[in-house]
Residue, then its C-alpha position, 0 to 999 in steps of 0.5 A: x500500500x505504501x507504494x500506491x500511496x506515494x504515487x497518489x501523493x506525487x500525482x496530486x503534487x505534480x497536477x497542482x504544480x503543472x496546473x499552476x505553472x501552465x496557468x501562470x504562463x498562459x496568462x502572460x500570453x496575449x488574449x488569454x484570460x482566467x475565466x474561473x471567477x473564484x481563481x480570478x478573485x484569489x489572483x487579484x488578492x495574491x492568494x492563489x498560490x497559497x490557496x492551491x498549496x493549502x488545498x493540496x496540503x490539507x487534503x493530502x495530510x488529512x488522507x494520510x492521517x486517516x489512512x494511519x488511523x483506520x489501518x485496514x486494507x480498505x483504507x486504500x480507497x481513500x487514495x481516490x481523492x489525491x489521485x482524482x484531484x491530481x488527474x483533474x489538475x493534470x487535465x487542466x494543465x493539458x487544456x492550458x497548454x492546448x490554449x497556449x499552443x493551439 
């Protein structure tokens, strides 16, 4: 279980970093704007990176601790959160690159 757990945490970290970096790069290009009003609000307040890191860290730490508390083989299903979250963010990064390099 430890190996899949490490993979799940790497997926969420890579996903968040790729999405964040691709968005920041995309916003330096002409005629590309952020359309998510929540993210735009965080960007205006210079809280977007902090918010991203807090969501990623809190979710990951919570899942990590919960797996340790449950300590049963079924706890592996809790890794669905970091895997799905990471894959969604990777998909967002791929979309961003599609906008940047059509």
